[in-house]
C-alpha positions in Angstrom: 60.6 36.0 32.4 59.4 35.9 28.8 58.8 32.5 27.3 61.6 32.8 24.7 64.0 33.7 27.5 62.7 30.8 29.5 63.3 28.4 26.6 67.0 29.5 26.4 67.6 27.7 29.7 68.6 24.1 28.8 66.8 22.7 31.9 63.6 24.3 30.7 64.0 23.1 27.1 64.2 19.7 28.6 60.6 20.0 29.7 59.5 20.5 26.1 61.8 17.7 24.9 60.2 15.3 27.4 56.8 16.1 26.1 58.0 14.3 23.0 60.7 12.0 24.2 58.4 10.8 26.9 56.3 9.3 24.2 59.0 6.7 23.6 59.3 6.0 27.2 55.6 5.5 27.4 55.6 3.2 24.4 58.3 1.1 25.9 56.5 1.0 29.2 53.3 -0.1 27.5 55.2 -2.7 25.5 56.8 -4.1 28.6 53.6 -4.2 30.5 51.9 -5.8 27.6 54.7 -8.2 27.0 54.6 -9.7 30.4 51.1 -10.5 29.6 52.6 -11.7 26.9 54.9 -13.3 27.6 53.0 -14.6 30.7 51.7 -17.0 28.2 49.6 -19.6 29.9 48.4 -22.4 27.7 44.8 -21.6 27.2 45.0 -19.0 30.0 44.9 -15.5 28.7 48.1 -13.7 29.4 47.7 -11.1 32.0 49.5 -8.1 30.8 52.5 -8.9 28.6 52.1 -11.7 25.7 49.8 -13.8 23.9 49.0 -17.1 25.4 48.7 -20.5 23.9 45.5 -22.3 23.8 44.6 -24.6 26.6 45.0 -27.6 24.8 48.5 -26.7 24.0 49.0 -30.5 24.2 48.5 -32.4 21.1 45.8 -34.9 21.3 47.2 -37.2 18.6 48.8 -39.8 20.8 47.4 -39.2 24.3 48.1 -41.5 27.1 46.6 -42.6 30.4 48.5 -43.3 33.6 48.0 -46.7 35.3 48.6 -45.1 38.8 45.5 -45.5 41.0 44.5 -43.0 43.6 45.4 -44.3 47.0 42.5 -45.5 49.2 41.2 -42.7 51.4 42.4 -40.0 49.0 39.7 -39.0 46.5 40.3 -37.6 43.0 39.2 -34.2 44.3 41.6 -34.3 47.2 44.5 -35.2 44.8 43.5 -32.3 42.5 43.6 -30.0 45.5 47.1 -31.2 46.6 48.3 -30.7 43.0 46.8 -27.2 42.8 48.4 -26.2 46.1 51.8 -27.5 44.9 51.5 -25.5 41.7 50.4 -22.4 43.5 53.6 -22.4 45.5 55.8 -22.5 42.5 55.0 -19.2 40.6 57.6 -20.0 38.0 57.1 -18.6 34.5 57.8 -22.1 33.0 55.1 -23.9 35.0 52.7 -21.0 34.8 52.7 -21.2 31.1 51.3 -24.7 31.1 49.5 -25.4 34.3 46.2 -25.4 32.4 47.6 -27.5 29.6 45.4 -30.6 30.0 48.2 -33.1 29.2 50.7 -31.5 31.4 48.3 -31.1 34.3 47.2 -34.7 33.8 50.7 -35.9 34.2 51.4 -33.8 37.2 48.2 -35.1 38.9 49.3 -38.6 38.0 52.6 -37.9 39.8 50.7 -36.8 42.9 48.5 -39.9 42.7 51.6 -42.0 42.6 52.9 -40.2 45.7 49.6 -40.7 47.5 49.6 -44.4 46.5 53.1 -44.9 47.9 52.3 -43.0 51.1 49.2 -45.2 51.6 51.5 -48.2 51.5 53.7 -46.8 54.2 56.3 -44.9 52.3 57.8 -42.4 54.7 59.4 -40.2 52.0 56.1 -40.0 50.0 54.2 -39.1 53.2 56.7 -36.3 54.0 56.4 -34.8 50.5 52.6 -35.0 50.7 52.7 -33.3 54.0 54.9 -30.4 52.9 53.4 -30.3 49.4 56.8 -29.5 47.9 57.0 -30.0 44.1 60.8 -29.9 44.0 60.9 -32.8 46.4 58.4 -34.6 44.1 60.8 -34.2 41.2 63.6 -35.8 43.2 61.3 -38.6 44.3 60.2 -39.4 40.7 63.8 -39.2 39.5 64.9 -41.7 42.1 62.1 -44.0 41.1 63.0 -43.7 37.4 66.7 -44.3 38.1 65.8 -47.4 40.2 64.0 -48.9 37.2 67.0 -48.5 35.0 68.9 -50.6 37.5 66.3 -53.3 37.9 67.6 -56.8 37.7 64.7 -58.1 35.8 65.1 -58.5 32.1 63.5 -55.8 29.9 59.8 -56.6 29.7 56.7 -54.7 28.7 55.6 -53.9 32.2 58.8 -52.2 33.2 59.1 -50.3 29.9 55.5 -49.0 30.3 56.3 -47.8 33.9 59.4 -46.1 32.7 57.4 -44.1 30.1 54.8 -43.2 32.8 57.5 -42.1 35.2 59.2 -40.0 32.4 55.9 -38.3 31.7 55.3 -37.5 35.3 58.9 -36.4 35.8 58.9 -34.2 32.7 55.7 -32.4 33.9 56.9 -31.9 37.5 60.4 -30.8 36.3 58.9 -28.4 33.8 56.6 -26.9 36.4 59.5 -26.4 38.9 61.7 -24.7 36.2 64.1 -27.7 35.9 64.0 -27.5 32.2 67.1 -29.6 31.5 65.7 -32.5 33.5 62.3 -32.1 31.8 63.9 -32.3 28.4 65.9 -35.4 29.3 62.7 -37.2 30.3 60.9 -36.0 27.1 63.8 -37.2 24.9 63.6 -40.7 26.5 59.9 -40.8 25.6 60.5 -39.7 22.0 63.3 -42.3 21.7 60.5 -44.9 22.2 57.8 -43.1 20.2 59.0 -40.2 17.9 55.4 -39.3 17.1 54.3 -38.8 20.7 52.4 -35.5 20.4 52.2 -34.7 24.1 56.0 -35.0 24.4 56.7 -33.0 21.2 54.3 -30.3 22.4 55.9 -30.0 25.8 59.4 -30.0 24.2 58.1 -27.0 22.2 57.3 -25.3 25.5 60.9 -25.8 26.7 62.4 -24.5 23.5 60.2 -21.4 23.7 61.2 -20.7 27.3 64.9 -20.9 26.2 64.3 -18.5 23.4 64.8 -21.1 20.7 61.8 -20.0 18.6 62.6 -21.9 15.4 62.9 -25.2 17.4 59.6 -24.3 19.2 57.9 -23.6 15.9 59.1 -26.8 14.4 57.8 -28.8 17.4 54.4 -27.1 17.3 54.2 -27.5 13.5 54.9 -31.2 14.0 52.0 -31.5 16.5 49.8 -29.8 13.9 50.8 -32.4 11.2 50.2 -35.3 13.6 46.8 -33.9 14.5 45.5 -34.1 10.9 42.3 -35.8 11.8 42.0 -34.2 15.2 40.4 -30.7 15.3 41.3 -30.1 18.9 44.9 -30.9 18.2 44.9 -28.5 15.4 43.5 -25.7 17.6 46.2 -26.4 20.2 49.0 -26.4 17.6 47.6 -23.2 16.0 47.5 -21.4 19.3 51.0 -22.3 20.1 52.3 -21.3 16.7 50.5 -18.0 17.2 52.4 -17.5 20.4 55.7 -18.0 18.6 54.8 -15.6 15.8 53.7 -13.0 18.3 57.0 -13.2 20.1 58.8 -12.7 16.8 56.7 -9.7 16.1 54.9 -11.2 13.1 51.4 -9.9 13.9 49.8 -11.0 10.7 51.0 -14.6 11.2 50.1 -14.5 14.9 46.6 -13.2 14.2 46.0 -15.8 11.4 47.0 -18.6 13.7 45.0 -17.2 16.6 41.8 -16.9 14.5 42.3 -20.4 13.3 42.5 -21.8 16.8 39.5 -19.6 17.9 37.4 -20.7 15.0 38.0 -24.4 15.8 37.2 -23.9 19.5 34.0 -22.0 18.7 32.9 -24.8 16.4 33.7 -27.4 19.1 32.1 -25.3 21.9 35.3 -25.4 23.9 34.6 -22.5 26.3 38.1 -22.4 27.9 39.7 -22.5 24.5 37.3 -19.7 23.3 38.2 -17.5 26.3 41.9 -17.9 25.7 41.4 -17.2 22.0 39.4 -14.1 22.6 42.0 -12.8 25.0 44.9 -13.6 22.7 43.1 -11.9 19.8 42.5 -8.9 22.0 46.2 -8.6 22.7 47.0 -8.6 19.0 44.3 -6.0 18.3 45.7 -3.7 21.0 49.1 -4.0 19.6 47.7 -2.9 16.2 46.0 0.1 17.9 42.4 -1.3 17.6 41.5 -0.5 21.2 37.7 -1.0 20.8 38.2 -4.4 19.2 40.7 -5.3 21.9 38.3 -4.4 24.7 35.5 -6.3 23.1 37.6 -9.4 23.0 38.9 -9.2 26.6 35.4 -8.6 27.9 34.2 -11.7 26.0 37.0 -13.7 27.6 36.2 -12.3 31.1 32.5 -13.2 30.8 33.3 -16.8 30.0 35.9 -17.2 32.7 33.7 -15.6 35.3 31.1 -18.1 34.5 33.7 -20.9 34.7 35.1 -19.5 38.0 38.7 -19.5 36.6 40.3 -16.9 39.0 43.7 -17.0 37.4 42.2 -16.3 34.0 40.0 -13.6 35.5 43.1 -11.8 36.9 44.7 -11.9 33.4 41.6 -10.4 31.7 41.5 -7.6 34.3 45.1 -6.8 33.6 44.6 -6.8 29.9 41.6 -4.5 30.2 43.7 -2.2 32.3 46.2 -2.0 29.5 43.5 -1.0 27.1 42.3 1.7 29.5 45.8 2.9 29.9 46.3 3.2 26.2 43.2 5.4 26.0 44.5 7.6 28.8 42.1 6.4 31.5 44.7 6.0 34.2 42.2 5.7 37.1 40.3 2.9 35.3 43.6 1.2 34.5 44.8 1.3 38.1 41.5 -0.1 39.3 41.9 -3.1 36.9 45.5 -3.7 37.9 44.7 -3.6 41.6 41.8 -6.0 41.2 44.2 -8.4 39.3 46.9 -8.0 42.0 44.4 -8.9 44.7 43.5 -12.2 42.9 47.2 -13.0 42.2 48.2 -12.4 45.8 45.3 -14.6 47.0 46.5 -17.4 44.6 50.1 -16.9 45.6 51.1 -16.5 41.9 54.5 -14.7 41.9 54.5 -14.2 38.1 51.1 -12.6 38.1 52.1 -10.3 41.0 55.2 -9.2 39.1 53.1 -8.3 36.1 50.7 -6.2 38.2 53.6 -4.5 40.0 55.0 -3.6 36.7 51.8 -2.2 35.4 51.1 -0.2 38.6 54.7 1.2 38.3 53.8 2.4 34.8 50.8 4.3 36.1 52.8 5.9 38.8 55.5 7.0 36.3 52.9 8.6 34.1 51.5 10.5 37.1 55.0 11.7 38.0 55.5 9.5 41.1 58.9 8.4 40.2 59.8 7.0 43.6 56.8 4.8 43.7 57.3 3.8 40.0 60.9 2.7 40.7 59.8 0.8 43.8 57.2 -1.1 41.8 59.5 -1.9 38.9 62.2 -3.2 41.3 59.6 -5.4 43.0 58.7 -6.9 39.6 62.4 -7.3 38.6 63.2 -9.1 41.9 60.5 -11.6 41.2 61.5 -12.2 37.6 65.1 -12.7 38.6 64.0 -15.1 41.3 62.0 -17.0 38.7 64.7 -16.9 36.1 62.4 -15.4 33.5 64.5 -13.8 30.7 61.5 -12.2 29.2 60.2 -10.8 32.4 63.7 -9.5 33.2 63.9 -7.7 29.8 60.5 -6.1 30.6 61.6 -4.9 34.0 65.0 -3.6 32.7 63.1 -1.6 30.1 60.7 -0.2 32.6 63.4 0.7 35.1 65.3 2.4 32.3 62.3 4.6 31.6 62.1 5.6 35.2 65.8 6.4 35.4 65.5 8.3 32.1 62.9 10.6 33.6 65.1 11.1 36.6 67.9 12.1 34.2 70.1 9.2 35.3 71.3 8.6 31.8 74.1 6.1 32.6 71.7 4.0 34.6 68.9 4.2 32.0 71.3 3.2 29.2 72.6 0.2 31.2 69.0 -1.0 31.7 68.0 -0.5 28.1 71.1 -2.3 26.8 70.5 -5.2 29.2 66.9 -5.4 27.9 68.1 -5.2 24.3 70.5 -8.0 24.8 67.8 -10.3 26.1 65.4 -9.3 23.4 68.0 -10.1 20.8 68.6 -13.4 22.4 64.8 -14.2 22.4 64.4 -12.9 18.8 61.8 -10.4 20.0 61.7 -7.7 17.2 59.0 -5.7 19.0 61.2 -5.6 22.1 64.3 -4.7 20.1 62.4 -1.8 18.4 61.4 -0.4 21.8 64.9 -0.5 23.2 66.4 1.1 20.1 63.9 3.9 20.6 64.8 4.2 24.3 68.5 4.2 23.5 67.8 6.9 21.0 66.3 9.1 23.7 69.4 8.6 25.9 71.7 9.6 23.1 69.6 12.6 22.3 69.9 13.7 25.9 73.6 13.5 25.5 73.4 15.7 22.4 74.6 12.8 20.2 72.0 13.6 17.5 73.5 11.3 14.8 73.5 8.4 17.2 70.0 9.2 18.3 68.7 9.4 14.8 70.4 6.1 13.9 68.6 4.3 16.8 65.2 5.8 16.0 65.5 4.9 12.4 66.4 1.3 13.4 63.3 1.2 15.6 61.1 2.8 12.9 62.2 0.2 10.3 61.3 -2.7 12.6 57.9 -1.2 13.6 57.0 -0.4 10.0 57.7 -4.0 9.1 55.6 -5.1 12.1 52.8 -2.7 11.4 52.8 -1.2 14.9 51.2 2.3 14.5 52.0 3.4 18.1 55.6 2.6 17.6 55.8 4.3 14.2 54.2 7.5 15.6 56.5 7.7 18.5 59.6 7.3 16.3 58.3 10.1 14.0 57.8 12.3 17.0 61.4 11.7 18.2 62.9 12.2 14.8 61.0 15.5 14.8 62.7 16.4 18.1 66.1 15.6 16.6 65.3 17.7 13.5 64.3 20.7 15.7 67.5 20.4 17.8 69.5 20.6 14.5 67.6 23.7 13.5 65.5 22.0 10.8 62.1 23.4 11.9 60.4 22.5 8.7 61.5 18.8 9.0 60.5 18.8 12.6 56.9 20.0 11.8 56.6 17.3 9.1 57.5 14.6 11.6 55.3 16.0 14.4 52.3 16.1 12.2 52.9 12.5 10.9 53.0 11.4 14.5 49.9 13.3 15.5 47.9 11.9 12.5 48.7 8.3 13.6 47.9 9.0 17.2 44.6 10.5 16.3 43.8 7.5 14.0 44.4 5.0 16.8 42.9 7.2 19.6 46.0 7.6 21.8 45.5 10.5 24.2 49.1 10.1 25.5 50.6 10.3 22.0 48.3 13.2 21.0 49.3 15.1 24.2 53.0 14.9 23.4 52.5 15.7 19.7 50.4 18.8 20.5 53.0 19.9 23.0 55.8 19.5 20.5 53.8 21.3 17.8 52.9 24.1 20.2 56.5 24.8 21.1 57.6 24.6 17.5 54.9 26.9 16.2 56.0 29.4 18.9 59.5 29.3 17.5 58.1 29.9 14.0 56.1 32.9 15.3 52.7 31.3 15.0 51.3 32.4 18.4 47.7 31.3 17.7 48.9 27.9 16.6 51.2 27.6 19.6 48.3 28.5 22.0 45.9 26.1 20.3 48.3 23.1 20.5 49.6 23.8 24.0 46.1 24.1 25.2 45.1 20.8 23.7 48.2 19.2 25.2 47.3 20.6 28.6 43.7 19.4 28.4 44.9 15.9 27.4 47.4 15.8 30.3 44.5 16.7 32.6 42.6 13.8 31.3 45.6 11.5 31.7 46.0 12.5 35.3 49.5 13.8 34.9 49.7 16.9 37.1 53.3 17.7 36.6 52.9 17.9 32.8 49.7 19.9 33.3 51.6 22.4 35.4 54.6 22.7 33.0 52.4 23.0 29.9 50.2 25.6 31.6 53.3 27.7 32.5 54.2 27.8 28.8 50.6 28.9 27.9 50.8 31.6 30.6 54.1 32.9 29.2 52.6 33.4 25.7 52.3 37.0 24.7 48.8 38.2 25.0 
């Protein structure tokens, strides 16, 4: 069969179309993977895979406090720390994961465990049972009961009781936050702030709760207030700057996010705060990767990895490995990326961190999809989604819905893909994530194109292009150009299609994206064939094939080689 006859078959034309439209699917997949890192934002713990993390001191140091609870006799500080760590490890919630390395939050959680140990040492059966089972949810109920009992105390209000109420509220807020009981955490924080409106630690944690709920303006206001109150405290400024960077990144303001990130990093470098430096390098690496500076991103992640390997911070090490995997994947090194993701998964499984495991499953699913293993890819994405739904993570669910939509799209399940993309878009709109919205608009554009709704497809891609141009995201811009080119070609505007393809290729070459270049060369090759330029078609299809070989995508290699073989000699 001659190539031009082969192309008349709509099923075969779909192969060429996927060379281009797949670039959007790949972009969205990369975003989702990144975002989880991202939005796996651990305070001062680099996010593994999907968002920028806050700096470890994400607690303001302006008005720090100390608990009066003493460690029970027979239970050392180290043993209390270990009990706290085991309780935290069992949770796996996005909410607690974001701040388990937050020094203030961790200090209050340890104080709660110390209180429990103290009561158990004095014969408290409930406290003994909770310590034995190391159940953080039971700890929340225990602290709440203690706090309620103080409200009903017969003694007249005095300084001792009021002080203990504040201490219990701090411990209750920390434990409730870590177990995902955000309403109860906020209630305890509001009681603290009613007594002291300038309590930086409480304001800071309140910012965390707002951010988890998607109330980004409220979160920004809270972190900004911490910055103001830390006027004479450099560590406090670093903490607030890192948290503000997180908010700006979620909004898609990369300039603002980078500025705040560099401010926090500069302070931590000056102070010699190694954990803060590691987190800052990782966060900066994520921003640079989003901008397409892969060499810069890798350098930052390796700096962070080196520090945390020295410090022995395994959770952080897993995060850095995941982020390095994303850089390798963006370069087309799928084998290297898979190695990094599996190393990260091994650590997360050892630690029992559900959130980290979900991110690694998602990333591995992306690799499988790129290699054409759609059954394996779907299984991995559904594993990730199940965890995010269990944890109640809106951001994680949006990521998984987008990734599942991409798998269903390749399987030609358009109804299922559209449903997933729209669910992801709804959440991204709720969270105010412009980057996520751009990705889902692009994905919906691909669905509409497959349905031959060219006007609807163009509208979606132009919405996505407008957002990504405002964000300065070169990978997104290039993908939208490529898809607009595909639409132009479908309408018979071959000149317009070539213009768009070459725009996309130029950007992908500038940022060194082999995935993008492969799709662009494939699109140009098929277009030049239609224009009668057989030499140009052969050159571009050969380049596409070679890049697909490098990417480890055998199905696309086979399909592209078939096109080359069909070319007239």
